[in-house]
C-alpha positions as a Markdown table, in Angstrom:
| # | Residue | x | y | z |
|---|---|---|---|---|
| 1 | Met | -3.5 | 40.9 | -45.3 |
| 2 | Pro | 0.2 | 40.2 | -44.6 |
| 3 | Pro | 1.0 | 36.5 | -44.5 |
| 4 | Tyr | 1.6 | 34.8 | -41.2 |
| 5 | Ser | 5.2 | 34.9 | -40.0 |
| 6 | Asn | 6.8 | 33.1 | -37.2 |
| 7 | Lys | 9.9 | 35.3 | -37.2 |
| 8 | Pro | 10.8 | 36.5 | -33.8 |
| 9 | Pro | 10.5 | 40.3 | -33.0 |
| 10 | Ser | 13.8 | 42.0 | -33.0 |
| 11 | Pro | 15.5 | 42.9 | -30.9 |
| 12 | Leu | 14.1 | 40.6 | -28.3 |
| 13 | Arg | 14.0 | 41.7 | -24.6 |
| 14 | Ala | 15.1 | 39.5 | -21.6 |
| 15 | Thr | 13.5 | 40.5 | -18.2 |
| 16 | Leu | 14.3 | 39.2 | -14.7 |
| 17 | Asp | 11.6 | 37.0 | -13.1 |
| 18 | Thr | 12.8 | 35.4 | -9.8 |
| 19 | Thr | 10.0 | 33.0 | -10.0 |
| 20 | Phe | 12.4 | 30.8 | -11.9 |
| 21 | Asp | 15.1 | 30.9 | -9.2 |
| 22 | Asn | 13.1 | 28.7 | -6.9 |
| 23 | Lys | 14.4 | 25.2 | -7.3 |
| 24 | Asp | 11.3 | 23.9 | -5.6 |
| 25 | Gly | 8.9 | 25.8 | -8.1 |
| 26 | Ser | 6.3 | 23.6 | -9.5 |
| 27 | Leu | 6.1 | 23.0 | -13.2 |
| 28 | Asn | 2.3 | 22.7 | -12.8 |
| 29 | Gly | 2.1 | 26.5 | -13.0 |
| 30 | Val | 3.9 | 26.9 | -16.3 |
| 31 | Ala | 2.9 | 26.7 | -20.0 |
| 32 | Cys | 4.7 | 23.4 | -20.6 |
| 33 | Ser | 3.3 | 21.7 | -17.6 |
| 34 | Asn | 1.1 | 19.1 | -19.4 |
| 35 | Gly | -0.4 | 18.4 | -22.9 |
| 36 | Pro | 1.7 | 17.2 | -25.8 |
| 37 | Asn | 4.8 | 19.1 | -24.7 |
| 38 | Gly | 4.2 | 18.6 | -20.9 |
| 39 | Leu | 7.3 | 18.4 | -18.7 |
| 40 | Ala | 5.7 | 18.2 | -15.2 |
| 41 | Ser | 5.5 | 14.3 | -15.2 |
| 42 | Arg | 9.2 | 14.2 | -15.9 |
| 43 | Phe | 10.3 | 17.2 | -13.9 |
| 44 | Pro | 8.0 | 18.0 | -11.1 |
| 45 | Thr | 10.0 | 21.0 | -9.9 |
| 46 | Phe | 12.3 | 23.6 | -11.6 |
| 47 | Gly | 15.4 | 22.1 | -9.8 |
| 48 | Asp | 14.7 | 18.8 | -11.5 |
| 49 | Ile | 15.2 | 20.3 | -15.0 |
| 50 | Pro | 18.7 | 19.3 | -16.0 |
| 51 | Ser | 19.6 | 22.9 | -17.2 |
| 52 | Phe | 18.4 | 24.6 | -14.0 |
| 53 | Pro | 18.8 | 27.5 | -13.2 |
| 54 | Tyr | 18.9 | 28.4 | -16.9 |
| 55 | Ile | 15.2 | 28.2 | -17.4 |
| 56 | Gly | 12.5 | 30.8 | -18.1 |
| 57 | Gly | 9.7 | 31.9 | -20.4 |
| 58 | Ala | 10.2 | 32.6 | -24.1 |
| 59 | Tyr | 8.2 | 34.6 | -26.6 |
| 60 | Asp | 7.2 | 31.6 | -28.7 |
| 61 | Ile | 5.9 | 29.4 | -26.1 |
| 62 | Val | 2.2 | 28.8 | -26.8 |
| 63 | Trp | -0.1 | 27.5 | -24.3 |
| 64 | Val | -3.4 | 27.9 | -26.0 |
| 65 | Met | -4.2 | 28.9 | -29.5 |
| 66 | Ile | -7.6 | 29.6 | -31.0 |
| 67 | Asn | -8.8 | 31.3 | -34.1 |
| 68 | Ile | -11.5 | 34.0 | -33.9 |
| 69 | Thr | -13.6 | 35.5 | -36.7 |
| 70 | Ala | -13.7 | 39.3 | -36.1 |
| 71 | Ile | -17.2 | 40.5 | -36.7 |
| 72 | Asp | -17.1 | 43.8 | -34.7 |
| 73 | Thr | -14.6 | 46.4 | -33.5 |
| 74 | Ala | -13.1 | 46.2 | -30.1 |
| 75 | Gly | -11.0 | 49.2 | -29.5 |
| 76 | Ala | -7.6 | 48.1 | -28.5 |
| 77 | Gly | -7.5 | 44.3 | -28.2 |
| 78 | Phe | -10.3 | 41.8 | -28.5 |
| 79 | Asn | -13.8 | 41.2 | -27.1 |
| 80 | Ile | -14.6 | 37.5 | -27.4 |
| 81 | Ala | -17.2 | 35.1 | -26.4 |
| 82 | Lys | -17.2 | 33.4 | -23.0 |
| 83 | Glu | -16.4 | 29.9 | -24.3 |
| 84 | Ala | -13.4 | 31.3 | -26.2 |
| 85 | Phe | -12.3 | 33.4 | -23.2 |
| 86 | Asp | -12.7 | 30.2 | -21.0 |
| 87 | Arg | -10.3 | 28.3 | -23.4 |
| 88 | Leu | -7.7 | 31.0 | -23.4 |
| 89 | Ser | -7.8 | 31.8 | -19.7 |
| 90 | Gly | -8.0 | 28.2 | -18.4 |
| 91 | Ser | -11.6 | 28.9 | -17.3 |
| 92 | Gln | -10.6 | 31.8 | -15.2 |
| 93 | Val | -13.4 | 34.1 | -16.2 |
| 94 | Asp | -13.1 | 36.1 | -13.0 |
| 95 | Gln | -9.8 | 37.5 | -14.3 |
| 96 | Gly | -11.9 | 39.5 | -16.8 |
| 97 | Ala | -8.9 | 40.2 | -19.2 |
| 98 | Ile | -5.8 | 38.4 | -20.2 |
| 99 | Asp | -2.8 | 39.2 | -22.3 |
| 100 | Val | -2.7 | 37.5 | -25.8 |
| 101 | Val | -0.6 | 37.5 | -28.7 |
| 102 | Ala | -2.4 | 37.7 | -32.2 |
| 103 | Asn | -1.6 | 37.0 | -35.8 |
| 104 | Lys | -3.6 | 37.6 | -38.7 |
| 105 | Val | -4.4 | 34.5 | -40.7 |
| 106 | Ser | -6.2 | 33.8 | -44.1 |
| 107 | Pro | -10.0 | 34.2 | -43.9 |
| 108 | Ser | -10.1 | 30.5 | -45.1 |
| 109 | Val | -8.8 | 29.4 | -41.7 |
| 110 | Cys | -12.2 | 30.7 | -40.2 |
| 111 | Gly | -14.2 | 29.1 | -43.0 |
| 112 | Leu | -14.7 | 32.3 | -44.9 |
């Protein structure tokens, strides 16, 4: 199994998302809204961020990270337990599917 790498994919792609053009946009809807890196308490809206309008999403922003132990096949992607899905989706089970980024880790991370 290859070792974990936090090296960014190359080349990186930039896409347009006009969501970030709205100076009144709420930080409560972005990954860095709360928690240890939360910004919403300091900058309630996008326009409050000192670097606005130079804001957006990046490949290495992690909202939630969990480890799963793969014990079965899943075709393309993952089939995971409800509790794990709840954690990843913010308890939005009705979505049925979410996009995730995955990295292989040492089996010892999962207690194996």
